[in-house]
N, C-alpha and C positions, 0 to 999 in steps of 0.2 A: 204368432198372430200379429198382423200389421197394426201399428199404432200411429195415430196422428196427434202431434203436439202443436198446440196453437197458443201463441203469446199475443195478447191484445193490449194496446196502450193508446193513450190519447196522442193525436198528432202534435208535433212540437208547437204549432201555432195556437193550440187550444189550452186555456188555463187549466192546470191540474190542481183544483182546490184541495182535494184529498191529499195529494202529495205535499202541498204547502202546509197543511195541518200536521202531517207526519214530520216534516222537516222542523217545524217549530217545536213540536214535542221532543224530538231528539236533541235539539239545542237546549231546551229546558232541562233535559236530563244530563247535560254536560258533554254532549257529542258535537262540539262546535266544528269539527272537521267536515261535517256533512255539508256539501255545497248545494245539492239539489236532490229532490226525491220525485220519482215518477211511479205512480201506482197503476197497476194494470191487472189483467186477468189471465189465468192460465187454464186452458181446457185440454183434456186428453180424451181421445176417442179410440175405442177398440174397433177395428175395421174387419170386415169379412175377408177371407182369402179369395183369391181369384183374379182380381183386376191387377194391372201393372201398377207399380209405384207412381208412375206419371199420371195415370188415370185416377188413382186414388187421391193424389195431391190436387188435381184439377177439381175433383168432386168436393174435397174439403174446402178449397178456396171458394167454390160456389156456395157452400154452406155458410161461410163467413160473410160473403156478400149479401146473402138473403136473410140470415138470421143471427149468426153468432156475434157479428161486429156491426158497428154503425160506420160505414165507410166515409161518411161525411166528416166525422170528428175523430175517428179511430184508425190506427194502422195495425196491421197484424203480420205475423210471420207463421209459416206452416212448415213442419217437418214430418215426413212420413218415414217410419222405420219398420224393419222386420224384427220382431222379438222372437227369440228362440225358445 
């Protein structure tokens, strides 16, 4: 069954407030080696058989543009794989 894996995170120019809080908490726990933290989202979709991987990836990118990500402040990457 084909799977789409989507990683979404804020664009580098957008302040990642959640990442800053996590970084601060890690420092408070003694993990001073952490330089920066970026918090994002991971979405996995099970796709129907039939369409080519290229067509499936294009469709998933359209899903990201229309619903799954906010393209104004977020960037995303899409990977479509065939699982055995």
